[in-house]
Phi, psi and omega in degrees: 000142182286157180253150167241118184286134183241147170231153175240129174257112181101123183240047173279208181303310184288317179302322177296320179295319179297314177303315180302315181295315182292322185276322186271340185230041182298329177297320182290314180295323178294325180295319182281333183266342182078004176200171186267114171288100191265119180285104186259329178214143172232120181264124179226168177282323186229105186282353179271348184294134177297146185228157183271009177220144180277111180267131180302152179301136177088355180274318181287137178209153173252016184242109178299334179296336177299334178267309184303320186270001180261102184291345178280339176279112186250346181230130182231129171267106184265106192238036171258148184267182177076182182271306177238138013269013182305317181296312182298319179298316182296317179298320178298317179297316177297318181291338178269006173091024182262144163272146190241139168243134183223151170245013188268093183292322181296322179296317180289322178297325184268319186240019179308310182301316180296312185292317181289325172297319181295314177303315180296317179306320186265358180076022179257179179223156176237126174247142194213030183306322186282358181285339180229126172066027171052245184279355177282121183282061185282325182296311180299318182294318178285320185282340183232299190293333182253018183286355170281000185243156158270112178292133183251339178202149173232137172220126187216144163264104196246002179229112184292330178298309180298318182293324175299313182298314182295316179301317181290326176295319179296317187280328186256337187078008180284165183282166175304312184299316182294318181288326175302317178296320179297318179299322179293321179295324183276354181084011174282334182236141178292165174302320170249098187272012191308308189295331174289300191283341177271002175089359181296315181301315180296320185293319176301317179296317179298321180298325179289313179297322181289327173298313183292318184278327189235346184082020182286123176249078186238140174302124185300333183286349178268354177284126179306127189220135170222131180268198180252007187292346177247012182297128182254136180303334178299321181289327175296320178293316181294320178299317179299317179297329179276353179095024183236163164238149179266135175221150172279111188245129170263131186229139170217121182238134174272115183225117178050045174080006174233161182247124175276125184226138178195157172227125183194156166302135188220135174280124179238134186296134175307137185102330175296132180311325181291326179291340184263006179286121187250157172049229189269016179282156174245162173205150177223132172249122180245135173246130174244155183292339177262313187275339186077206184281140179228137184238132180240131183218138178173189182283122187264003179202186178101159185301301189283319176301317180291318178299326176303315179294321180294316181293325174302319177294321177299312180300312181299326180285319177298318179293325183110358180293321181299320180296317180297313182297319186293318180293321184283323182293325180051048181295142181052036182267142177292339184283345177271141176288113183287141176267135184273159177277136181291154174293120185301328181295341182262357180288148185248127179210171165267155185223149173252129179233131173230134178215159179257116189240154176295134182268089177205160182300146176091346182291317178301318181298319179296314182293316179293332179290318177300313179296319178298317180295338178259011174080019181260120179264139183267130177269318178203162180221138169241117179236119180273143171270160178293138177286148179302130179086359179288137180273348183286140178264003183245158177222154176283139178236124181244127180237134171250130184262163163280180181300135180203169180276156178299320179301319179297319179295314182299319177296321181295314181297321179298322178289327177301322184294340177273356182271133174288348185267355178245120194285325186215171177304132180294139172277131182228120177233149173288158177237121181286000000 
């Protein structure tokens, strides 16, 4: 059987998993590819570092030129993170005639147009299944299997670290800070978890899915984003009492020719499949105008689930499917009419509000008056009375709204901050 020479750039967690699959299951990959995807080179910074996979002699190198200058290596899995030098390396690989597989969602979210234009110009392709939701084949399903549809909405839990933290807070009643430390001990969270917990990672993934589903060419940093780094256990308790669970939800809806996009903690009704996604798992709900709702659920991170997606892309690239799909999709292409992102202030949702208010007559009337003046209709209220003997003059007040615009909620919260009867900034979450 003929061979296609493969290279891996970067031997971190995912790169190690890819090497294991290619080396330990070559018969399987060859059967699916019709030829042998042969691991010829692995580029690392330190070739003396101990590794969790046995690499054949002569494969490891610390010289990128060993790949760039080898015309027989046609497919490269570029598995280093961050923006630079990942961007520069990918451009070099494309210019040297290589097709690329990547799991780097940050790179695609920031430099997708440049990299995809360069690949098209050179007749190469970029496959990126592993960049979103790990082992869940969401890129392939939206880009190929659902192309008979106009996608009308995407809703996703796209960050396993955040979902683990929220799940553990719900189950144990522990605080965010305590569970974050536990997530770091278990390896679910990085030493610096900022990009996960502040919502940036989820937002980058949403921008990639929205480009694929709708053709949105929007800077990911302009997508409204709120993370879980300020999530309070009190809101998890109140949500539970109301029959909801809180999840960090990425949302994209096609409305009147524009796409509404956001990432934020969201109350989801218990029993909804998205509400039942536990621990480090991911899920994506896609709705198409022909197929209706479709639900994808699985491991969104980790060595082998992500390696599974990378190797699938390697096989598709070796077979030639990736090239055909890449050319036809024209992702981030100037030739496609881009769909714009809708003004967030005009998007319509239900909302959960919690505030700490002075316990005295007239306060409720003030709050409902502010909401009413801004066009916000109240669906329900939970107001706690002060416990006997409590020295605090404030009590928590929880309000669930009917559907209203984001702008109306923001204006209301702004007015709340000017009231002497409201002790702190109101917590505001969307309700699915």
